[in-house]
PLY file of the C-alpha trace (Angstrom):
ply
format ascii 1.0
element vertex 77
property float x
property float y
property float z
element edge 76
property int vertex1
property int vertex2
end_header
-71.37 -54.89 -0.21
-70.88 -59.32 -1.19
-67.59 -60.63 1.29
-65.04 -61.90 -1.46
-62.19 -63.99 -1.34
-59.36 -65.04 -4.62
-58.58 -69.23 -3.63
-55.12 -69.75 -5.46
-54.88 -73.54 -6.46
-51.66 -76.10 -6.96
-50.91 -75.41 -9.71
-51.31 -71.35 -10.31
-54.91 -71.09 -10.76
-57.27 -68.50 -9.72
-60.84 -68.69 -8.47
-63.31 -65.91 -6.73
-65.35 -67.14 -4.05
-68.59 -65.34 -2.56
-68.49 -65.99 0.54
-70.83 -63.78 2.28
-73.09 -60.87 2.23
-71.44 -58.91 4.23
-68.53 -57.99 7.57
-70.52 -58.77 9.76
-71.04 -61.83 8.92
-67.59 -62.89 8.15
-66.81 -62.08 11.99
-68.18 -65.17 12.84
-66.80 -67.59 9.79
-64.83 -70.23 10.35
-62.14 -71.83 8.08
-63.86 -75.09 7.88
-66.99 -73.31 6.43
-64.68 -72.16 4.16
-62.66 -75.50 3.18
-66.21 -76.61 2.66
-67.27 -74.05 0.57
-63.83 -74.09 -2.25
-63.78 -78.06 -1.68
-67.95 -77.80 -3.72
-66.81 -75.21 -5.80
-63.93 -76.29 -6.95
-64.86 -80.27 -6.84
-62.25 -81.06 -4.97
-62.75 -84.40 -3.60
-59.77 -84.74 -0.70
-58.79 -82.68 2.14
-57.17 -79.68 1.42
-54.41 -77.18 3.28
-55.30 -73.87 3.37
-52.69 -71.42 4.08
-52.86 -67.64 3.88
-49.50 -66.02 4.50
-47.16 -67.88 5.31
-49.96 -69.64 8.28
-51.59 -73.01 8.22
-55.48 -72.15 8.86
-56.42 -74.87 11.80
-60.10 -75.49 10.42
-61.90 -74.41 14.19
-60.27 -70.64 13.91
-62.43 -67.45 12.48
-61.29 -66.09 9.13
-61.38 -63.20 11.02
-58.84 -63.68 13.71
-56.05 -64.54 10.77
-56.77 -61.66 9.69
-58.49 -62.76 6.23
-60.65 -59.69 4.58
-62.46 -59.43 1.36
-60.15 -60.22 -1.51
-58.13 -61.76 0.88
-56.23 -64.49 -1.62
-56.01 -67.98 0.12
-53.69 -70.76 -0.44
-54.96 -74.71 -0.68
-53.14 -77.59 -1.66
0 1
1 2
2 3
3 4
4 5
5 6
6 7
7 8
8 9
9 10
10 11
11 12
12 13
13 14
14 15
15 16
16 17
17 18
18 19
19 20
20 21
21 22
22 23
23 24
24 25
25 26
26 27
27 28
28 29
29 30
30 31
31 32
32 33
33 34
34 35
35 36
36 37
37 38
38 39
39 40
40 41
41 42
42 43
43 44
44 45
45 46
46 47
47 48
48 49
49 50
50 51
51 52
52 53
53 54
54 55
55 56
56 57
57 58
58 59
59 60
60 61
61 62
62 63
63 64
64 65
65 66
66 67
67 68
68 69
69 70
70 71
71 72
72 73
73 74
74 75
75 76
């Protein structure tokens, strides 16, 4: 099953991002990898900040360390 995330933009727009093929891959994905994927998919040319719940995500951290999983919602600004 593909792992997907919901990404909400600064103007309330929402996009579903296909992140990886399964939960095992998800355990190895960093915030930086997700950030690059979002920037590519949404054609963003400036550096973005990402937030999950109330935490700003650090690029070197694993998504799994924040409890991010299939269909979690990430905000970018």
